[in-house]
N, C-alpha and C positions, 0 to 999 in steps of 0.2 A: 075768461079768455086766456088761452095759452100764451106764455111769454117765452120767446127764444132770444138768443144772441147769435145771429148767423153772420152778420157783417155790420160794420159801422155805418154803411150807407143806409141801413134800416132805422138808425137812431136819429133823433133830433138833438140839437144843442142842449136842450133841457134834460133829455134822457141821459146824455153823457155826464152832465154836471151833477145830476141826482146820484148816479153811480159813484162818481168821485167823492161827493159829500158823504155818502154812506161808507165808502172806503176809509175816509178820514175818521169817522166815528168808530168804525170797527178796529182801526189801528190804535186809536186812543184806548179803547176797551182792552185790547190785547196787551198793550204796554203797561196798563195799570191794573191788570188782574181782575177786570170786571167781567163777570159772566155774560156771554152773548150767544147762548145756545138757541139761535133763532131757527135752526133747521133740525131740532131734536126729533129723532125717529125717522128722518128722511134718508133715502139711499140714492146715491148718484152712480150710475154706470159710466165708467171711463173707457172709451175705445181708443186704443193707441195703434194706428197703422204707421205712424212715424214716431221714432223714439224721442225722448225728451228727458231732461233733468228737472228744469224749473217748472214745467207745466204739471208733471206728475206730482212732484213734491208739494207744490202750492195748492193743487186741488185736493190731494189727500189730507194734508195738514189743515187746510182751510175747512174742509168738511168736518174733520174731527173737532176743531175748535168751535164750530157752529153746532155741535151736538149730533151730527149725522154720521153716515158711513159711506165711504167711497169704495167701489168695487172695480179693480183694475182688470181690463181685458186687453191683452196684447194681440198682435196680428196672428200669433200662434193659437191663442184661445178662441178668437173670434172668427166666424165663418162669413162675416159681412162681405158681400160683393164677390165671394169666391164660391163657397159651398152653399151660400144662402143669399138671396136677393136683399138689397138694402131695405126694401119695403117690408120684408118678412122679419128682419132683425128688429126693426122699429116696433112692429106689432107684438113681438115676443117680449122685448125689454120693458115695454110700457105695462106689462102684466106684473113685473117684478119690482120695478124701480120708480122713483119719483122724478128722475131727470136723467139726461144723457149728455155727457161731454164726449166729443169726438175730435181727434187730431189725425188728419188724413191728408191725402194729396188733392183730390178734386173737390172744388166747391160744390159741384152738382151733387156729390154724395151727401154732403151736409144738408143741402136744401131738400133732397129727396127724403132723407131720414126725418127731418122736421115735418115734412108734409104728411108723413104716415104715422107719426107718433103724436098722441094727444097729451104727452108730457113735454116739459121744456127741453130744448136741445141747445147746447152751448158749443160754439165753434172754438176748439182749442188751438187750431191752426189749419189752414189749407194753403195750397200753392197760390191762391188768389189773395188771401188776407189773413191778418193775425190780430183780431180785435181785442182779445184779452191783454196781449202785450202792450198795445198802444194805449189802452186805458191806464196801465201802470206807468207808461211813459208820461202821459199827461199829468197824472198824479204827482210824479217826481218833479216835473217842470214846475208845477204850481207850488210844491213845497219849497223849492229853491228860489222861485221868482215871485211868489205871492199871487201872481195873476197868470192868465193865459192869453186873454184878449189883448191884441196889440203887439204881442211879442213876435219876433221873426224866428221861424224854425228853418234850419238848413239840413238837407239830407244829401249825403254824398255816396254814390255807389250804384248798385244794381237796382233797377226798377222792379223789385220783387214784392212779395206779400207785405213786407214791412213798409216799403215805400208807399204801396197802395193804401195801407191803413193809416199811416202817418199823414198823408195828404188829406184823406177824408176827415180824420179826427181833428187835425190842426185847423183846417178851413172851417169846420163846423163850430169850433169854439172861438173863432175870431182871430186866429193867428195868421200872419203872413207866412207862406210856405215857398221856399226856393229849393229846387231839386236839380242836382247835376248828375248826369249819367252818360255813359258812352252811347254812341249811335247804335241802335239795335237792341238796347237794354232799357228801353223806356218803360214807365209804369203801364198798367193795363189800360186799354182804350176806354173802358167804362169809367175808370177813375179820372182819366184826362177829360172825358166829356163832363163828368161831375164838376171838375175844377173850373170848367168854362160855363157852367150852367147858371151862375149867379154873378151879376156884375159887381157885387160887393166883395167877392173873393179876391184875394191878392195872391196870385200864384205865378211862379216862374219856373220854366223848364229850360235848362241850358246844358252845354257840354263842358263848361269850364268850372271846376270845383271852387276856384278862388273867387269867381264872380258870384257864385251862390252864397259863399261864406261871408261876404262883406256885410257887416252890421248885424250878423246873426246873434241872437241871444242864446240859442241852443243849437248844437251841431250833432247830428245823428249819422251813423253809418251802420253797415251790416256786412256779413261775410260776402265775398265775391262769388262763391259757389255754394248754393244752399244744398240741403239734403236731397239726394237724387240727381245732382248735377256734377258729381265728381268726375265723370268722363270728360266734362268740358273744361277741366281745371286749366290746362295749358292755354287753350283759346281765351279763357277769361283772364288769365294772367296778362296776356298781351293787351286785351281790350281795356283793362282797368289800370294800366300804367298811368301814373299821375293822379289817381283817385284815392291815394292814401291820405288820411287825416293826420297831418303832422303839425309841428309847432308853427311853421310858416303860415299854414292855412288858418290855424287858430288865432294868429295875431291879426288877421283881417276882420275877425268877428268883433262884436261889441264888448266893452269892458265887462268883466264878470261872466263871460260866456261859460256855459256848461257843456260837457261832452257826454253823450249817451250812446249806449250800444246794448242790444238785447241779449248778447252773449249766446254761445261762446264766441270769443274774439281771438283772431290770430295776430298776436302782437309780439310774439317771441318764439323761441324754439323749445319751449319747455313741455311740449306735448308730442306724442307720436306723429300726429298729422303735421305739426309745425316742422319737425325734423325731416319728415318725408318731403315736404314742399321745398325745404332748403336744399335737400339732396338732389331733387329733380330740377329745380328752377333757380337755386341760388338766392332765394328770397327769405329773409329772416323776419320781416314784418310785412303785413299785407294791408288790410283796410285801415289800420291805425298803428301808429308807432308806439313803442313801449313808453316813450317819454310822455306822450299825450295820455295814454291809458292810465298811467300811474300818477298823473299830475293832479293838482288841487282842483282843476276844472272838471275832472272826471267824477261823475256821480253814478257809475254803472252798478255799484253794489247797493246803493239806495234804490235804484231802479229795479234791481233783481228782487230785493225785499218786497217792494210794492206790488210785485206780481201776486203775492199772498193776499194782500189787503184788497186789491181791486177784484181779484177772483172771488174772494169771499163776498164782496159787494154784489158781484154779478150773480152768484148763487142765491143770495138773499133776494135779489130783485126778480129772479126767474122761478126759483123753487119755493120761495117764501110768500108772504102775504103782501109785501111791499109792491106797489105799482110804479112802473117807470114808463 
């Protein structure tokens, strides 16, 4: 049976925990120089219609460490959806490769690709969800908190692909999830329907970030304008006023709270984009302050590292012999 990772909605709690446990084992092997070439001789085609640092590096490095080979296809090299229908791309790549990773805009494109390829398809990101990132997030939370079930997760900001996947992933592993976002920027209706589908789920959607943060064990946020939304920057600056994760908000959380962000983060003016935003809007910090980002509570670089280990676990689970 073909195994894909298209969205966390498709996985059970047991599936998620198996991937996390495999990631723990692979991380241990990598740190201790133990060979783990579980995908020796395998080739992964990587289609990037959206640029990325962490996704490309983690898939390429991970495939190399697992003994396989990753083939990078940017939007310039790939004709998918433009010069060639998605269905045709799927049927061509399956003749060459053992699996496909795609990072793109529409979730429908990923689903269509998977429906026409008899090799595994992994969702590297869409506008709807970001399953690989949230698996790394859950791994990081468990490393720092020892457990997942019973913890309170707080998400502050845009109800985007990260919010969608954090809600699904958090609820599936038994976490309480509280989300604060401005009106008009709510998570996807399918995700909100899922959050209401089980009476055991503990889910709150509110407009007040401080209400959501009370008693939180982990606080997440993301950029206010995702890739492809740059034209909405000014409108979003207005909508998200008061949604910055600062020390005051963190003080409302539980003792030992951890801060997570999938990166890149706009927390100072040390980037071209940061300087541009300051010049246009007079804002030097956006979704998180420099103080919180650089604090002891911040585990964003542990989180970034764990992209490698969870992605390796996903590739082993989909391209390898392990069943999840």
